[in-house]
N, CA and C of each residue as an Amber inpcrd file, in Angstrom:
protein
   327
-104.7520000 -69.6490000 132.5590000-105.8380000 -70.4350000 133.0850000
-105.5660000 -71.9300000 132.9690000-104.3230000 -72.2970000 132.6840000
-103.9780000 -73.7170000 132.6850000-102.7620000 -73.9080000 133.5730000
-102.6730000 -75.0370000 134.2470000-101.5120000 -75.2890000 135.0960000
-100.3230000 -75.7230000 134.2480000 -99.1420000 -75.6430000 134.8220000
 -97.9370000 -76.1060000 134.1380000 -98.0530000 -77.5960000 133.8300000
 -98.5400000 -78.3610000 134.7870000 -98.7580000 -79.8000000 134.6200000
-100.2040000 -80.1310000 134.9730000-100.7680000 -81.1330000 134.3360000
-102.0960000 -81.6040000 134.7320000-101.9840000 -82.4590000 135.9920000
-100.9890000 -83.3240000 136.0400000-100.7800000 -84.2460000 137.1590000
 -99.4270000 -83.9290000 137.7950000 -99.3850000 -83.9300000 139.1160000
 -98.1270000 -83.6950000 139.8280000 -97.0840000 -84.7320000 139.4370000
 -95.8360000 -84.3450000 139.5840000 -94.7430000 -85.2790000 139.2970000
 -94.5320000 -86.2180000 140.4790000 -94.0430000 -87.4320000 140.2140000
 -93.8630000 -88.4110000 141.2950000 -92.7990000 -88.0100000 142.3190000
 -91.7990000 -87.2420000 141.9070000 -90.7510000 -86.8220000 142.8380000
 -91.1840000 -85.5210000 143.5150000 -91.2990000 -85.5230000 144.8320000
 -91.7840000 -84.3530000 145.5630000 -90.9210000 -83.1190000 145.3610000
 -89.6440000 -83.2930000 145.0630000 -88.7620000 -82.1490000 144.8690000
 -89.0220000 -81.4560000 143.5360000 -89.8170000 -82.0610000 142.6750000
 -90.1120000 -81.4810000 141.3600000 -91.4550000 -80.7420000 141.4060000
 -92.0690000 -80.5010000 140.2720000 -93.2940000 -79.6950000 140.1920000
 -94.4990000 -80.4190000 140.7740000 -95.2310000 -79.7070000 141.6330000
 -96.4630000 -80.2110000 142.2430000 -97.5730000 -79.1990000 141.9590000
 -97.6980000 -78.7980000 140.6910000 -98.6030000 -77.6980000 140.3420000
 -99.8860000 -78.1350000 139.6460000-100.1000000 -79.4110000 139.4910000
-101.2800000 -79.8760000 138.7670000-102.5560000 -79.8080000 139.5800000
-103.7090000 -79.8630000 138.8990000-104.9850000 -79.9150000 139.6240000
-105.2950000 -81.3100000 140.1820000-104.4660000 -82.3060000 139.8270000
-104.5990000 -83.6490000 140.4010000-103.2340000 -84.1150000 140.9010000
-103.2600000 -84.9490000 141.9270000-102.0210000 -85.4820000 142.4920000
-101.4700000 -86.5930000 141.6060000-100.3170000 -87.1000000 141.9640000
 -99.7080000 -88.1870000 141.2000000-100.5850000 -89.4440000 141.2190000
-101.4510000 -89.5770000 142.2290000-102.3710000 -90.7200000 142.3050000
-103.7480000 -90.3980000 141.7170000-103.8430000 -89.2540000 141.0140000
-105.0750000 -88.7930000 140.3540000-106.1680000 -88.3000000 141.3080000
-105.8240000 -88.0090000 142.5490000-106.7920000 -87.4160000 143.4740000
-106.9740000 -85.9490000 143.1000000-108.2090000 -85.4770000 143.0870000
-108.4900000 -84.0930000 142.7210000-108.1040000 -83.1390000 143.8470000
-107.4090000 -82.0660000 143.4810000-107.0690000 -81.0030000 144.4180000
-108.1900000 -79.9620000 144.3960000-108.2140000 -79.0150000 145.3590000
-109.2580000 -77.9950000 145.3650000-109.3500000 -77.1930000 144.0660000
-108.2620000 -77.0070000 143.3490000-108.2700000 -76.2300000 142.1080000
-108.8950000 -76.9720000 140.9350000-109.2300000 -78.2330000 141.1150000
-109.7550000 -79.0330000 140.0060000-111.0460000 -78.4470000 139.4290000
-111.9350000 -77.9470000 140.2690000-113.1950000 -77.3670000 139.7930000
-112.9360000 -76.1520000 138.9100000-111.9300000 -75.3600000 139.2440000
-111.5880000 -74.2030000 138.4190000-110.9840000 -74.6420000 137.1000000
-110.3060000 -75.7590000 137.0870000-109.7190000 -76.2870000 135.8540000
-110.8100000 -76.7760000 134.9020000-111.8470000 -77.4100000 135.4290000
-112.9160000 -77.9430000 134.5930000-113.7570000 -76.8460000 133.9530000
-114.1310000 -75.8580000 134.7310000-115.0060000 -74.7810000 134.2590000
-114.4020000 -73.4380000 134.6610000-113.3840000 -72.9680000 133.9420000
-112.7530000 -71.7050000 134.3360000-113.6910000 -70.5180000 134.1730000
-113.5880000 -69.5870000 135.1180000-114.3900000 -68.3630000 135.1110000
-113.5080000 -67.2410000 135.6340000-113.5320000 -66.0990000 134.9560000
-112.7060000 -64.9640000 135.3700000-113.4800000 -63.6700000 135.2270000
-113.2190000 -62.7480000 136.1310000-113.8130000 -61.4090000 136.0430000
-112.9290000 -60.5720000 135.1330000-113.5060000 -60.0260000 134.0580000
-112.7760000 -59.1850000 133.1180000-112.8960000 -57.7190000 133.5240000
-114.0900000 -57.3250000 133.9570000-114.3360000 -55.9480000 134.4070000
-115.5000000 -55.9760000 135.3920000-115.9370000 -54.8040000 135.8160000
-117.0620000 -54.7390000 136.7710000-118.3610000 -55.2540000 136.1610000
-118.4050000 -55.3750000 134.8310000-119.6370000 -55.8080000 134.1750000
-119.4390000 -56.9910000 133.2370000-118.2640000 -57.6250000 133.2830000
-118.0060000 -58.7000000 132.3240000-117.3120000 -59.8910000 132.9740000
-117.8190000 -61.0970000 132.6370000-117.1910000 -62.3550000 133.0380000
-116.8140000 -63.1180000 131.7790000-115.7110000 -63.8330000 131.8470000
-115.2420000 -64.6880000 130.7680000-115.1960000 -66.1070000 131.3010000
-115.5430000 -67.0850000 130.4770000-115.4680000 -68.4730000 130.9120000
-115.3270000 -69.4210000 129.7440000-115.1470000 -70.6830000 130.0990000
-115.0160000 -71.7240000 129.0810000-115.6020000 -73.0280000 129.5910000
-116.3350000 -73.6940000 128.7170000-116.8210000 -75.0420000 128.9880000
-115.8030000 -75.9920000 128.3820000-114.9420000 -76.5700000 129.1970000
-113.9290000 -77.4600000 128.6480000-113.8560000 -78.7990000 129.3660000
-114.6470000 -78.9840000 130.3810000-114.6220000 -80.2490000 131.1050000
-115.1320000 -81.3610000 130.2030000-114.6520000 -82.5640000 130.4070000
-115.1900000 -83.6770000 129.6190000-116.6990000 -83.7700000 129.7990000
-117.3940000 -83.8760000 128.7180000-118.8520000 -84.0440000 128.6960000
-119.6170000 -82.8070000 129.1680000-118.9500000 -81.6740000 129.3490000
-119.6720000 -80.4610000 129.7460000-120.4700000 -79.9470000 128.5560000
-121.6630000 -79.5080000 128.8300000-122.4940000 -78.9220000 127.7860000
-121.8880000 -77.5830000 127.3730000-122.3840000 -77.0100000 126.3130000
-121.9460000 -75.6790000 125.9090000-122.9670000 -74.6250000 126.3140000
-123.8290000 -75.0050000 127.2260000-124.7760000 -74.0850000 127.8470000
-124.7060000 -74.3320000 129.3470000-124.7030000 -73.2580000 130.1000000
-124.6350000 -73.4040000 131.5510000-125.2710000 -72.2080000 132.2380000
-125.1330000 -72.2030000 133.5480000-125.7100000 -71.1340000 134.3620000
-124.6100000 -70.4080000 135.1170000-124.7100000 -69.0910000 135.1330000
-123.9120000 -68.3110000 136.0670000-124.7390000 -68.2240000 137.3330000
-124.1240000 -68.5620000 138.4530000-124.8490000 -68.5780000 139.7190000
-124.1720000 -67.6570000 140.7190000-124.9840000 -67.1170000 141.6180000
-124.5080000 -66.2410000 142.6900000-124.9240000 -66.8450000 144.0150000
-123.9930000 -66.8200000 144.9780000-124.3120000 -67.3400000 146.3120000
-125.1510000 -66.3170000 147.0670000-126.2840000 -66.7960000 147.5610000
-127.1570000 -65.9870000 148.4080000-127.3640000 -66.8070000 149.6710000
-126.6920000 -66.4170000 150.7390000-126.7140000 -67.2120000 151.9670000
-125.9980000 -68.5280000 151.7110000-126.6900000 -69.6330000 151.9350000
-126.0730000 -70.9440000 151.7030000-126.5250000 -71.5620000 150.3780000
-127.3010000 -70.8110000 149.6020000-127.8420000 -71.3240000 148.3360000
-127.1880000 -70.6360000 147.1370000-127.2500000 -71.2990000 145.9840000
-126.7990000 -70.7220000 144.7220000-128.0240000 -70.4130000 143.8780000
-128.1300000 -69.1740000 143.3800000-129.2470000 -68.7810000 142.5320000
-128.7260000 -68.3950000 141.1510000-129.4850000 -68.7170000 140.1220000
-129.0860000 -68.4230000 138.7530000-129.2530000 -66.9360000 138.4650000
-128.1960000 -66.3290000 137.9140000-128.2890000 -64.9250000 137.5050000
-128.3270000 -64.8010000 135.9810000-127.8820000 -65.8400000 135.2720000
-127.9100000 -65.7940000 133.8050000-127.6600000 -67.1860000 133.2510000
-128.1640000 -67.4010000 132.0610000-127.8300000 -68.5910000 131.2870000
-126.8390000 -68.1510000 130.2190000-125.7540000 -68.8960000 130.0640000
-124.7240000 -68.5390000 129.0770000-124.5840000 -69.6560000 128.0590000
-124.2780000 -69.2570000 126.8330000-124.0900000 -70.1950000 125.7270000
-122.7050000 -69.9530000 125.1460000-121.9440000 -71.0190000 124.9880000
-120.5860000 -70.8980000 124.4790000-120.5610000 -70.8630000 122.9610000
-119.5490000 -70.1980000 122.4440000-119.2950000 -70.1830000 121.0130000
-118.1870000 -71.1580000 120.6770000-117.4230000 -70.8460000 119.6720000
-116.3190000 -71.6980000 119.2290000-115.3210000 -71.9250000 120.3530000
-114.8840000 -73.1470000 120.5130000-113.9190000 -73.4870000 121.5500000
-114.5010000 -73.5540000 122.9440000-115.8100000 -73.3780000 123.0620000
-116.4530000 -73.4420000 124.3720000-116.3670000 -72.1540000 125.1700000
-115.9030000 -71.0530000 124.5610000-115.7260000 -69.7800000 125.2650000
-117.0050000 -68.9520000 125.2880000-117.1320000 -68.1330000 126.3240000
-118.2290000 -67.1560000 126.3710000-117.7710000 -65.8980000 127.0910000
-118.4060000 -64.8010000 126.7600000-118.2640000 -63.5300000 127.4640000
-119.6570000 -63.1180000 127.8850000-119.8160000 -62.7990000 129.1500000
-121.1240000 -62.3800000 129.6520000-120.9950000 -60.9600000 130.1690000
-121.9580000 -60.1420000 129.8270000-122.0060000 -58.7560000 130.3010000
-123.2680000 -58.5890000 131.1260000-123.1280000 -58.0150000 132.2930000
-124.2810000 -57.8030000 133.1630000-123.8820000 -57.0690000 134.4240000
-124.8270000 -56.9870000 135.3190000-124.6390000 -56.2660000 136.5770000
-123.9740000 -57.1750000 137.6020000-122.8440000 -56.7430000 138.1270000
-122.1140000 -57.4820000 139.1690000-121.8480000 -56.5370000 140.3280000
-121.9870000 -57.0360000 141.5310000-121.6980000 -56.2050000 142.7060000
-120.4540000 -56.7260000 143.4030000-119.6580000 -55.7770000 143.8720000
-118.4480000 -56.1300000 144.6160000-118.8100000 -57.0410000 145.7900000
-118.0550000 -58.1150000 145.9630000-118.2770000 -59.0360000 147.0660000
-119.1410000 -60.2400000 146.7210000-119.8480000 -60.1900000 145.5910000
-120.6350000 -61.3640000 145.1920000-119.7160000 -62.5420000 144.9370000
-120.1740000 -63.7220000 145.3100000-119.5010000 -64.9550000 144.9130000
-120.3000000 -65.5320000 143.7510000-119.6170000 -65.7910000 142.6270000
-120.2790000 -66.3360000 141.4480000-119.5190000 -67.5650000 140.9690000
-120.2370000 -68.4420000 140.2810000-119.6160000 -69.6400000 139.7270000
-120.3400000 -70.0150000 138.4410000-119.7130000 -70.8880000 137.6740000
-120.2930000 -71.4390000 136.4580000-120.7640000 -72.8490000 136.7600000
-121.9590000 -73.1910000 136.3180000-122.5360000 -74.5120000 136.5760000
-123.0000000 -75.0780000 135.2340000-122.5520000 -76.2860000 134.8980000
-122.9470000 -76.9400000 133.6460000-123.1970000 -78.4120000 133.9200000
-124.3840000 -78.8530000 133.5740000-124.7790000 -80.2370000 133.8460000
-124.5540000 -80.5300000 135.3290000-123.8100000 -81.5830000 135.6480000
-123.5650000 -81.9430000 137.0450000-122.3000000 -81.2860000 137.5950000
-121.6180000 -80.4720000 136.7850000-120.3690000 -79.8500000 137.2140000
-120.6040000 -78.4370000 137.7300000-119.9750000 -78.1220000 138.8390000
-119.9970000 -76.7580000 139.3830000-118.5640000 -76.2810000 139.4810000
-118.2780000 -75.1760000 138.8250000-116.9300000 -74.6210000 138.8600000
-116.6180000 -73.9830000 140.2000000-115.3620000 -73.6370000 140.3680000
-114.9290000 -72.9740000 141.6020000-115.4920000 -71.5570000 141.6340000
-115.9760000 -71.0960000 142.7840000-116.5080000 -69.7280000 142.8630000
-115.3960000 -68.6870000 142.8230000-115.7380000 -67.5240000 142.2850000
-114.8480000 -66.3730000 142.3380000-115.6000000 -65.2610000 143.0680000
-114.8590000 -64.3520000 143.6790000-115.4550000 -63.2180000 144.3780000
-115.2490000 -61.9750000 143.5380000-116.3270000 -61.2640000 143.2570000
-116.2660000 -60.0620000 142.4390000-115.5570000 -58.9540000 143.2150000
-114.5410000 -58.3780000 142.5630000-113.7440000 -57.3350000 143.2080000
-114.0550000 -55.9750000 142.7030000
């Protein structure tokens, strides 16, 4: 859940795997880097609050049409990690939201 580099290397022939470019522009993966979320099983999600200034409490949200609705409030333990157990349906798009940060959505498989 971490990239090889945080920032891309200045030489294009080298590694360009970071969530930010060499000029510090955010790439699409940046939201996933700030608030990682992963499906562990059909009933379990794992995540971490690690973004700068992110609270240790957030919301799991599900996309319904063009809106995001809260399905659970999660509280992190040591290191900002949490495990959530609940009902998930295949095809749902879910994300972690903390303060003003919204993580990258994942699709339940």
